[in-house]
Jmol script that loads the backbone (N, CA, C; Angstrom):
load data "model"
ATOM      1  N   SER A   1     -28.282  65.549  86.594  1.00  0.00           N
ATOM      2  CA  SER A   1     -26.976  65.236  86.020  1.00  0.00           C
ATOM      3  C   SER A   1     -26.274  64.005  86.782  1.00  0.00           C
ATOM      4  N   SER A   2     -25.451  63.521  86.265  1.00  0.00           N
ATOM      5  CA  SER A   2     -24.820  62.225  87.018  1.00  0.00           C
ATOM      6  C   SER A   2     -24.111  62.692  88.264  1.00  0.00           C
ATOM      7  N   GLN A   3     -23.721  64.067  88.118  1.00  0.00           N
ATOM      8  CA  GLN A   3     -22.832  64.646  89.376  1.00  0.00           C
ATOM      9  C   GLN A   3     -23.944  64.742  90.635  1.00  0.00           C
ATOM     10  N   GLU A   4     -25.058  65.186  90.193  1.00  0.00           N
ATOM     11  CA  GLU A   4     -26.176  65.378  91.202  1.00  0.00           C
ATOM     12  C   GLU A   4     -26.764  63.923  91.940  1.00  0.00           C
ATOM     13  N   LEU A   5     -26.872  63.036  90.889  1.00  0.00           N
ATOM     14  CA  LEU A   5     -27.058  61.773  91.425  1.00  0.00           C
ATOM     15  C   LEU A   5     -25.889  61.203  92.344  1.00  0.00           C
ATOM     16  N   ARG A   6     -24.776  61.199  92.070  1.00  0.00           N
ATOM     17  CA  ARG A   6     -23.662  60.967  93.101  1.00  0.00           C
ATOM     18  C   ARG A   6     -23.722  61.764  94.374  1.00  0.00           C
ATOM     19  N   ASP A   7     -24.084  63.014  94.042  1.00  0.00           N
ATOM     20  CA  ASP A   7     -24.106  63.878  95.442  1.00  0.00           C
ATOM     21  C   ASP A   7     -25.175  63.306  96.315  1.00  0.00           C
ATOM     22  N   GLN A   8     -26.372  62.810  95.737  1.00  0.00           N
ATOM     23  CA  GLN A   8     -27.443  62.409  96.510  1.00  0.00           C
ATOM     24  C   GLN A   8     -27.278  61.065  97.275  1.00  0.00           C
ATOM     25  N   ALA A   9     -26.469  60.126  96.458  1.00  0.00           N
ATOM     26  CA  ALA A   9     -26.137  59.109  97.136  1.00  0.00           C
ATOM     27  C   ALA A   9     -25.250  59.244  98.364  1.00  0.00           C
ATOM     28  N   THR A  10     -24.128  60.153  98.256  1.00  0.00           N
ATOM     29  CA  THR A  10     -23.300  60.433  99.075  1.00  0.00           C
ATOM     30  C   THR A  10     -24.081  61.000 100.362  1.00  0.00           C
ATOM     31  N   GLN A  11     -25.069  61.880 100.184  1.00  0.00           N
ATOM     32  CA  GLN A  11     -25.917  62.307 101.374  1.00  0.00           C
ATOM     33  C   GLN A  11     -26.677  61.433 101.848  1.00  0.00           C
ATOM     34  N   TYR A  12     -27.528  60.412 101.115  1.00  0.00           N
ATOM     35  CA  TYR A  12     -28.080  59.341 101.658  1.00  0.00           C
ATOM     36  C   TYR A  12     -27.415  58.586 102.589  1.00  0.00           C
ATOM     37  N   TRP A  13     -26.194  57.910 102.202  1.00  0.00           N
ATOM     38  CA  TRP A  13     -25.278  57.407 103.122  1.00  0.00           C
ATOM     39  C   TRP A  13     -24.845  58.060 104.190  1.00  0.00           C
ATOM     40  N   ALA A  14     -24.442  59.278 104.084  1.00  0.00           N
ATOM     41  CA  ALA A  14     -23.943  60.251 105.187  1.00  0.00           C
ATOM     42  C   ALA A  14     -24.846  60.414 106.158  1.00  0.00           C
ATOM     43  N   ASN A  15     -26.269  60.285 105.956  1.00  0.00           N
ATOM     44  CA  ASN A  15     -27.358  60.687 106.923  1.00  0.00           C
ATOM     45  C   ASN A  15     -27.434  59.160 107.803  1.00  0.00           C
ATOM     46  N   ARG A  16     -27.008  58.147 107.228  1.00  0.00           N
ATOM     47  CA  ARG A  16     -27.023  56.929 108.102  1.00  0.00           C
ATOM     48  C   ARG A  16     -25.649  56.724 108.660  1.00  0.00           C
ATOM     49  N   GLY A  17     -24.805  57.435 108.651  1.00  0.00           N
ATOM     50  CA  GLY A  17     -23.498  57.480 109.490  1.00  0.00           C
ATOM     51  C   GLY A  17     -22.638  56.661 108.676  1.00  0.00           C
ATOM     52  N   ILE A  18     -22.707  56.553 107.327  1.00  0.00           N
ATOM     53  CA  ILE A  18     -21.691  55.691 106.546  1.00  0.00           C
ATOM     54  C   ILE A  18     -20.992  56.529 105.701  1.00  0.00           C
ATOM     55  N   GLU A  19     -19.647  56.479 105.622  1.00  0.00           N
ATOM     56  CA  GLU A  19     -18.958  57.333 104.513  1.00  0.00           C
ATOM     57  C   GLU A  19     -19.106  56.724 103.233  1.00  0.00           C
ATOM     58  N   TYR A  20     -19.291  57.454 102.144  1.00  0.00           N
ATOM     59  CA  TYR A  20     -19.557  57.173 100.837  1.00  0.00           C
ATOM     60  C   TYR A  20     -19.131  57.987  99.955  1.00  0.00           C
ATOM     61  N   LYS A  21     -18.077  57.665  99.183  1.00  0.00           N
ATOM     62  CA  LYS A  21     -17.377  58.548  98.192  1.00  0.00           C
ATOM     63  C   LYS A  21     -17.292  57.754  96.893  1.00  0.00           C
ATOM     64  N   THR A  22     -17.610  58.731  95.915  1.00  0.00           N
ATOM     65  CA  THR A  22     -17.542  58.404  94.481  1.00  0.00           C
ATOM     66  C   THR A  22     -16.483  59.232  94.035  1.00  0.00           C
ATOM     67  N   GLU A  23     -15.936  58.512  92.609  1.00  0.00           N
ATOM     68  CA  GLU A  23     -15.000  59.588  91.873  1.00  0.00           C
ATOM     69  C   GLU A  23     -15.344  59.044  90.363  1.00  0.00           C
ATOM     70  N   LEU A  24     -15.815  60.096  89.647  1.00  0.00           N
ATOM     71  CA  LEU A  24     -16.007  59.890  88.235  1.00  0.00           C
ATOM     72  C   LEU A  24     -14.651  59.721  87.389  1.00  0.00           C
ATOM     73  N   LEU A  25     -14.642  58.634  86.766  1.00  0.00           N
ATOM     74  CA  LEU A  25     -13.562  58.367  85.786  1.00  0.00           C
ATOM     75  C   LEU A  25     -13.679  58.726  84.286  1.00  0.00           C
ATOM     76  N   GLU A  26     -15.018  58.546  83.748  1.00  0.00           N
ATOM     77  CA  GLU A  26     -15.395  58.440  82.577  1.00  0.00           C
ATOM     78  C   GLU A  26     -16.632  59.048  82.416  1.00  0.00           C
ATOM     79  N   ASP A  27     -17.060  59.740  81.590  1.00  0.00           N
ATOM     80  CA  ASP A  27     -18.455  60.023  81.326  1.00  0.00           C
ATOM     81  C   ASP A  27     -18.719  60.516  79.910  1.00  0.00           C
ATOM     82  N   VAL A  28     -19.310  59.457  79.076  1.00  0.00           N
ATOM     83  CA  VAL A  28     -19.321  59.789  77.832  1.00  0.00           C
ATOM     84  C   VAL A  28     -20.634  59.597  77.183  1.00  0.00           C
ATOM     85  N   MET A  29     -21.024  60.041  76.020  1.00  0.00           N
ATOM     86  CA  MET A  29     -22.342  60.311  75.345  1.00  0.00           C
ATOM     87  C   MET A  29     -22.105  59.002  74.449  1.00  0.00           C
ATOM     88  N   LEU A  30     -23.017  58.250  74.182  1.00  0.00           N
ATOM     89  CA  LEU A  30     -22.878  57.162  73.198  1.00  0.00           C
ATOM     90  C   LEU A  30     -24.105  57.273  72.068  1.00  0.00           C
ATOM     91  N   THR A  31     -23.712  56.877  70.916  1.00  0.00           N
ATOM     92  CA  THR A  31     -24.707  57.027  69.692  1.00  0.00           C
ATOM     93  C   THR A  31     -24.661  55.677  69.268  1.00  0.00           C
ATOM     94  N   THR A  32     -25.795  55.531  68.515  1.00  0.00           N
ATOM     95  CA  THR A  32     -25.974  54.154  67.888  1.00  0.00           C
ATOM     96  C   THR A  32     -26.268  54.468  66.318  1.00  0.00           C
ATOM     97  N   ASN A  33     -26.300  53.357  65.469  1.00  0.00           N
ATOM     98  CA  ASN A  33     -26.574  53.567  63.995  1.00  0.00           C
ATOM     99  C   ASN A  33     -27.941  54.139  63.894  1.00  0.00           C
ATOM    100  N   SER A  34     -28.743  53.885  64.924  1.00  0.00           N
ATOM    101  CA  SER A  34     -30.103  54.524  64.778  1.00  0.00           C
ATOM    102  C   SER A  34     -30.408  55.739  65.586  1.00  0.00           C
ATOM    103  N   ASP A  35     -31.157  56.493  65.027  1.00  0.00           N
ATOM    104  CA  ASP A  35     -31.355  57.748  65.910  1.00  0.00           C
ATOM    105  C   ASP A  35     -32.351  57.395  66.911  1.00  0.00           C
ATOM    106  N   ALA A  36     -32.892  56.378  66.975  1.00  0.00           N
ATOM    107  CA  ALA A  36     -33.984  56.013  67.809  1.00  0.00           C
ATOM    108  C   ALA A  36     -33.404  55.816  69.359  1.00  0.00           C
ATOM    109  N   VAL A  37     -32.300  55.670  69.437  1.00  0.00           N
ATOM    110  CA  VAL A  37     -31.626  55.261  70.706  1.00  0.00           C
ATOM    111  C   VAL A  37     -30.501  56.140  71.046  1.00  0.00           C
ATOM    112  N   GLN A  38     -30.517  56.695  72.381  1.00  0.00           N
ATOM    113  CA  GLN A  38     -29.291  57.518  72.693  1.00  0.00           C
ATOM    114  C   GLN A  38     -28.774  56.737  74.146  1.00  0.00           C
ATOM    115  N   GLY A  39     -27.604  57.123  74.531  1.00  0.00           N
ATOM    116  CA  GLY A  39     -27.167  56.589  75.696  1.00  0.00           C
ATOM    117  C   GLY A  39     -25.919  57.148  76.445  1.00  0.00           C
ATOM    118  N   ILE A  40     -25.569  56.761  77.555  1.00  0.00           N
ATOM    119  CA  ILE A  40     -24.217  57.127  78.215  1.00  0.00           C
ATOM    120  C   ILE A  40     -23.699  56.012  78.688  1.00  0.00           C
ATOM    121  N   ARG A  41     -22.295  56.163  78.791  1.00  0.00           N
ATOM    122  CA  ARG A  41     -21.338  55.266  79.810  1.00  0.00           C
ATOM    123  C   ARG A  41     -20.617  56.130  80.701  1.00  0.00           C
ATOM    124  N   VAL A  42     -20.755  55.488  81.940  1.00  0.00           N
ATOM    125  CA  VAL A  42     -20.176  56.350  83.021  1.00  0.00           C
ATOM    126  C   VAL A  42     -19.465  55.359  83.703  1.00  0.00           C
ATOM    127  N   ILE A  43     -18.333  55.550  84.077  1.00  0.00           N
ATOM    128  CA  ILE A  43     -17.317  54.708  84.834  1.00  0.00           C
ATOM    129  C   ILE A  43     -16.817  55.507  86.067  1.00  0.00           C
ATOM    130  N   TYR A  44     -17.188  55.057  87.312  1.00  0.00           N
ATOM    131  CA  TYR A  44     -16.860  55.622  88.444  1.00  0.00           C
ATOM    132  C   TYR A  44     -16.356  54.657  89.409  1.00  0.00           C
ATOM    133  N   THR A  45     -15.776  55.166  90.541  1.00  0.00           N
ATOM    134  CA  THR A  45     -15.239  54.215  91.770  1.00  0.00           C
ATOM    135  C   THR A  45     -16.258  54.674  92.907  1.00  0.00           C
ATOM    136  N   VAL A  46     -16.448  53.720  93.688  1.00  0.00           N
ATOM    137  CA  VAL A  46     -17.389  53.885  94.925  1.00  0.00           C
ATOM    138  C   VAL A  46     -16.614  53.419  96.083  1.00  0.00           C
ATOM    139  N   LYS A  47     -16.397  54.172  97.110  1.00  0.00           N
ATOM    140  CA  LYS A  47     -15.937  53.518  98.306  1.00  0.00           C
ATOM    141  C   LYS A  47     -17.061  53.922  99.572  1.00  0.00           C
ATOM    142  N   GLU A  48     -17.662  52.729  99.984  1.00  0.00           N
ATOM    143  CA  GLU A  48     -18.477  52.745 101.078  1.00  0.00           C
ATOM    144  C   GLU A  48     -17.882  52.184 102.422  1.00  0.00           C
ATOM    145  N   GLY A  49     -17.817  53.239 103.362  1.00  0.00           N
ATOM    146  CA  GLY A  49     -17.421  52.867 104.640  1.00  0.00           C
ATOM    147  C   GLY A  49     -15.902  52.167 104.561  1.00  0.00           C
ATOM    148  N   ASN A  50     -15.752  51.028 105.212  1.00  0.00           N
ATOM    149  CA  ASN A  50     -14.670  50.007 105.363  1.00  0.00           C
ATOM    150  C   ASN A  50     -14.513  49.117 104.128  1.00  0.00           C
ATOM    151  N   LYS A  51     -15.604  49.229 103.451  1.00  0.00           N
ATOM    152  CA  LYS A  51     -15.505  48.038 102.278  1.00  0.00           C
ATOM    153  C   LYS A  51     -14.498  48.363 101.289  1.00  0.00           C
ATOM    154  N   PRO A  52     -13.829  47.440 100.489  1.00  0.00           N
ATOM    155  CA  PRO A  52     -12.815  47.612  99.422  1.00  0.00           C
ATOM    156  C   PRO A  52     -13.393  48.622  98.384  1.00  0.00           C
ATOM    157  N   LEU A  53     -12.554  49.299  97.775  1.00  0.00           N
ATOM    158  CA  LEU A  53     -12.844  50.251  96.602  1.00  0.00           C
ATOM    159  C   LEU A  53     -13.374  49.408  95.467  1.00  0.00           C
ATOM    160  N   GLU A  54     -14.528  49.922  94.957  1.00  0.00           N
ATOM    161  CA  GLU A  54     -15.305  49.135  93.954  1.00  0.00           C
ATOM    162  C   GLU A  54     -15.268  50.032  92.662  1.00  0.00           C
ATOM    163  N   ALA A  55     -15.297  49.458  91.444  1.00  0.00           N
ATOM    164  CA  ALA A  55     -15.394  50.144  90.269  1.00  0.00           C
ATOM    165  C   ALA A  55     -16.923  49.711  89.596  1.00  0.00           C
ATOM    166  N   HIS A  56     -17.394  50.728  89.116  1.00  0.00           N
ATOM    167  CA  HIS A  56     -18.818  50.663  88.495  1.00  0.00           C
ATOM    168  C   HIS A  56     -18.665  51.092  87.189  1.00  0.00           C
ATOM    169  N   ASP A  57     -19.013  50.378  86.269  1.00  0.00           N
ATOM    170  CA  ASP A  57     -19.033  50.716  84.723  1.00  0.00           C
ATOM    171  C   ASP A  57     -20.533  50.549  84.164  1.00  0.00           C
ATOM    172  N   LEU A  58     -21.071  51.586  83.980  1.00  0.00           N
ATOM    173  CA  LEU A  58     -22.682  51.745  83.903  1.00  0.00           C
ATOM    174  C   LEU A  58     -22.816  52.194  82.357  1.00  0.00           C
ATOM    175  N   THR A  59     -23.615  51.447  81.585  1.00  0.00           N
ATOM    176  CA  THR A  59     -24.046  51.751  80.354  1.00  0.00           C
ATOM    177  C   THR A  59     -25.453  51.816  80.360  1.00  0.00           C
ATOM    178  N   VAL A  60     -26.032  52.969  79.891  1.00  0.00           N
ATOM    179  CA  VAL A  60     -27.431  53.235  79.679  1.00  0.00           C
ATOM    180  C   VAL A  60     -27.939  53.692  78.240  1.00  0.00           C
ATOM    181  N   PHE A  61     -28.967  53.081  77.786  1.00  0.00           N
ATOM    182  CA  PHE A  61     -29.638  53.602  76.719  1.00  0.00           C
ATOM    183  C   PHE A  61     -31.066  53.922  76.884  1.00  0.00           C
ATOM    184  N   VAL A  62     -31.533  54.938  76.399  1.00  0.00           N
ATOM    185  CA  VAL A  62     -32.888  55.369  76.331  1.00  0.00           C
ATOM    186  C   VAL A  62     -33.640  55.262  75.025  1.00  0.00           C
ATOM    187  N   SER A  63     -34.907  54.749  75.077  1.00  0.00           N
ATOM    188  CA  SER A  63     -35.434  54.675  73.792  1.00  0.00           C
ATOM    189  C   SER A  63     -35.904  56.079  73.189  1.00  0.00           C
ATOM    190  N   ASP A  64     -36.130  56.234  71.945  1.00  0.00           N
ATOM    191  CA  ASP A  64     -36.387  57.536  71.420  1.00  0.00           C
ATOM    192  C   ASP A  64     -37.480  58.217  72.003  1.00  0.00           C
ATOM    193  N   ASP A  65     -38.758  57.452  72.244  1.00  0.00           N
ATOM    194  CA  ASP A  65     -39.900  57.984  72.844  1.00  0.00           C
ATOM    195  C   ASP A  65     -39.645  58.250  74.256  1.00  0.00           C
ATOM    196  N   ARG A  66     -38.420  57.971  74.992  1.00  0.00           N
ATOM    197  CA  ARG A  66     -38.322  57.978  76.478  1.00  0.00           C
ATOM    198  C   ARG A  66     -39.092  57.237  77.358  1.00  0.00           C
ATOM    199  N   THR A  67     -39.515  56.021  76.966  1.00  0.00           N
ATOM    200  CA  THR A  67     -40.320  55.185  77.706  1.00  0.00           C
ATOM    201  C   THR A  67     -39.572  54.042  78.230  1.00  0.00           C
ATOM    202  N   LYS A  68     -38.523  53.711  77.736  1.00  0.00           N
ATOM    203  CA  LYS A  68     -37.693  52.642  78.160  1.00  0.00           C
ATOM    204  C   LYS A  68     -36.201  52.833  78.450  1.00  0.00           C
ATOM    205  N   LEU A  69     -35.636  52.479  79.563  1.00  0.00           N
ATOM    206  CA  LEU A  69     -34.290  52.441  79.769  1.00  0.00           C
ATOM    207  C   LEU A  69     -33.699  51.000  79.657  1.00  0.00           C
ATOM    208  N   TYR A  70     -32.490  50.914  79.132  1.00  0.00           N
ATOM    209  CA  TYR A  70     -31.808  49.625  79.028  1.00  0.00           C
ATOM    210  C   TYR A  70     -30.489  49.953  79.790  1.00  0.00           C
ATOM    211  N   THR A  71     -30.129  49.204  80.794  1.00  0.00           N
ATOM    212  CA  THR A  71     -28.828  49.333  81.579  1.00  0.00           C
ATOM    213  C   THR A  71     -28.113  47.996  81.496  1.00  0.00           C
ATOM    214  N   PHE A  72     -26.872  48.345  81.523  1.00  0.00           N
ATOM    215  CA  PHE A  72     -25.983  47.199  81.811  1.00  0.00           C
ATOM    216  C   PHE A  72     -25.039  47.775  82.744  1.00  0.00           C
ATOM    217  N   LEU A  73     -24.611  46.973  83.891  1.00  0.00           N
ATOM    218  CA  LEU A  73     -23.730  47.549  84.984  1.00  0.00           C
ATOM    219  C   LEU A  73     -22.560  46.461  85.157  1.00  0.00           C
ATOM    220  N   LEU A  74     -21.515  46.656  85.111  1.00  0.00           N
ATOM    221  CA  LEU A  74     -20.530  45.782  85.477  1.00  0.00           C
ATOM    222  C   LEU A  74     -19.891  46.487  86.579  1.00  0.00           C
ATOM    223  N   ARG A  75     -19.867  45.612  87.821  1.00  0.00           N
ATOM    224  CA  ARG A  75     -19.410  45.976  89.083  1.00  0.00           C
ATOM    225  C   ARG A  75     -18.432  45.081  89.543  1.00  0.00           C
ATOM    226  N   CYS A  76     -17.198  45.590  90.154  1.00  0.00           N
ATOM    227  CA  CYS A  76     -16.371  44.619  90.641  1.00  0.00           C
ATOM    228  C   CYS A  76     -15.197  45.477  91.451  1.00  0.00           C
ATOM    229  N   ALA A  77     -14.413  44.621  92.207  1.00  0.00           N
ATOM    230  CA  ALA A  77     -13.369  45.370  93.090  1.00  0.00           C
ATOM    231  C   ALA A  77     -12.475  46.092  92.283  1.00  0.00           C
ATOM    232  N   TRP A  78     -11.951  47.342  92.657  1.00  0.00           N
ATOM    233  CA  TRP A  78     -11.186  48.070  91.732  1.00  0.00           C
ATOM    234  C   TRP A  78      -9.947  47.396  91.220  1.00  0.00           C
ATOM    235  N   ASP A  79      -9.423  46.780  92.047  1.00  0.00           N
ATOM    236  CA  ASP A  79      -8.141  45.853  91.657  1.00  0.00           C
ATOM    237  C   ASP A  79      -8.327  45.105  90.427  1.00  0.00           C
ATOM    238  N   CYS A  80      -9.398  44.323  90.420  1.00  0.00           N
ATOM    239  CA  CYS A  80      -9.866  43.443  89.354  1.00  0.00           C
ATOM    240  C   CYS A  80     -10.133  44.186  88.213  1.00  0.00           C
ATOM    241  N   TYR A  81     -10.945  45.310  88.158  1.00  0.00           N
ATOM    242  CA  TYR A  81     -11.287  46.152  87.324  1.00  0.00           C
ATOM    243  C   TYR A  81      -9.962  46.680  86.485  1.00  0.00           C
ATOM    244  N   ALA A  82      -9.194  47.325  87.224  1.00  0.00           N
ATOM    245  CA  ALA A  82      -8.102  47.948  86.747  1.00  0.00           C
ATOM    246  C   ALA A  82      -7.142  46.944  85.924  1.00  0.00           C
ATOM    247  N   SER A  83      -6.738  45.750  86.377  1.00  0.00           N
ATOM    248  CA  SER A  83      -6.098  44.788  85.961  1.00  0.00           C
ATOM    249  C   SER A  83      -6.852  44.033  84.640  1.00  0.00           C
ATOM    250  N   ARG A  84      -8.002  44.232  84.524  1.00  0.00           N
ATOM    251  CA  ARG A  84      -8.763  43.597  83.462  1.00  0.00           C
ATOM    252  C   ARG A  84      -9.484  44.518  82.557  1.00  0.00           C
ATOM    253  N   PHE A  85      -9.127  45.805  82.664  1.00  0.00           N
ATOM    254  CA  PHE A  85      -9.989  46.852  82.125  1.00  0.00           C
ATOM    255  C   PHE A  85     -10.091  46.635  80.584  1.00  0.00           C
ATOM    256  N   GLY A  86      -9.261  46.082  79.987  1.00  0.00           N
ATOM    257  CA  GLY A  86      -9.449  46.005  78.348  1.00  0.00           C
ATOM    258  C   GLY A  86     -10.571  45.174  78.142  1.00  0.00           C
ATOM    259  N   GLU A  87     -10.445  43.909  78.882  1.00  0.00           N
ATOM    260  CA  GLU A  87     -11.306  42.817  78.622  1.00  0.00           C
ATOM    261  C   GLU A  87     -12.822  43.346  78.932  1.00  0.00           C
ATOM    262  N   LEU A  88     -12.869  43.963  80.170  1.00  0.00           N
ATOM    263  CA  LEU A  88     -14.055  44.473  80.809  1.00  0.00           C
ATOM    264  C   LEU A  88     -14.700  45.526  79.884  1.00  0.00           C
ATOM    265  N   SER A  89     -13.655  46.398  79.414  1.00  0.00           N
ATOM    266  CA  SER A  89     -14.448  47.395  78.403  1.00  0.00           C
ATOM    267  C   SER A  89     -14.899  47.060  77.225  1.00  0.00           C
ATOM    268  N   GLU A  90     -14.139  45.792  76.599  1.00  0.00           N
ATOM    269  CA  GLU A  90     -14.747  45.405  75.424  1.00  0.00           C
ATOM    270  C   GLU A  90     -16.185  44.599  75.615  1.00  0.00           C
ATOM    271  N   ILE A  91     -16.434  44.060  76.985  1.00  0.00           N
ATOM    272  CA  ILE A  91     -17.547  43.454  77.195  1.00  0.00           C
ATOM    273  C   ILE A  91     -18.649  44.737  77.383  1.00  0.00           C
ATOM    274  N   ALA A  92     -18.244  45.692  78.054  1.00  0.00           N
ATOM    275  CA  ALA A  92     -19.276  46.801  78.066  1.00  0.00           C
ATOM    276  C   ALA A  92     -19.607  47.401  76.704  1.00  0.00           C
ATOM    277  N   GLU A  93     -18.691  47.593  76.082  1.00  0.00           N
ATOM    278  CA  GLU A  93     -18.816  48.113  74.568  1.00  0.00           C
ATOM    279  C   GLU A  93     -19.712  47.314  73.643  1.00  0.00           C
ATOM    280  N   SER A  94     -19.749  45.880  74.118  1.00  0.00           N
ATOM    281  CA  SER A  94     -20.672  45.093  73.176  1.00  0.00           C
ATOM    282  C   SER A  94     -21.966  45.083  73.282  1.00  0.00           C
ATOM    283  N   PHE A  95     -22.276  45.841  74.786  1.00  0.00           N
ATOM    284  CA  PHE A  95     -23.699  45.902  74.881  1.00  0.00           C
ATOM    285  C   PHE A  95     -24.609  46.736  73.855  1.00  0.00           C
ATOM    286  N   THR A  96     -25.776  46.209  73.173  1.00  0.00           N
ATOM    287  CA  THR A  96     -26.414  46.734  72.283  1.00  0.00           C
ATOM    288  C   THR A  96     -27.872  46.579  72.568  1.00  0.00           C
ATOM    289  N   VAL A  97     -28.690  47.558  71.988  1.00  0.00           N
ATOM    290  CA  VAL A  97     -30.285  47.486  71.936  1.00  0.00           C
ATOM    291  C   VAL A  97     -30.833  47.241  70.681  1.00  0.00           C
ATOM    292  N   LEU A  98     -31.497  46.321  70.407  1.00  0.00           N
ATOM    293  CA  LEU A  98     -32.168  46.199  69.209  1.00  0.00           C
ATOM    294  C   LEU A  98     -33.699  46.495  69.255  1.00  0.00           C
ATOM    295  N   GLY A  99     -34.006  47.379  68.202  1.00  0.00           N
ATOM    296  CA  GLY A  99     -35.389  47.919  68.297  1.00  0.00           C
ATOM    297  C   GLY A  99     -36.470  46.819  67.823  1.00  0.00           C
ATOM    298  N   ARG A 100     -37.718  47.033  68.080  1.00  0.00           N
ATOM    299  CA  ARG A 100     -38.756  46.164  67.776  1.00  0.00           C
ATOM    300  C   ARG A 100     -39.639  46.834  66.728  1.00  0.00           C
ATOM    301  N   ASN A 101     -40.152  46.073  65.747  1.00  0.00           N
ATOM    302  CA  ASN A 101     -41.024  46.654  64.776  1.00  0.00           C
ATOM    303  C   ASN A 101     -42.618  46.696  65.235  1.00  0.00           C
TER     304      ASN A 101
END
end "model"
wireframe off; spacefill off
backbone 0.3
color backbone group
């Protein structure tokens, strides 16, 4: 699960003496016009040590046969993401995967 991945990342950085915190803001299952592709969109914040708070907006699609992952990541300072959320969300939502024949 996405929570398990966040927990593993937190433990990885903790073992190196670096504070690492994440907060899940949104976790949505995505559907497409085709049954061949499924995906998720996860929005979360990351705080690593003394660095500024970041926003990560991750969209991932997987092919029907589970052999391909298609990823799109928006990453920026939290203040920027929050102030431009509408524009950035529109960009993230425009990410598409086209099948091959």
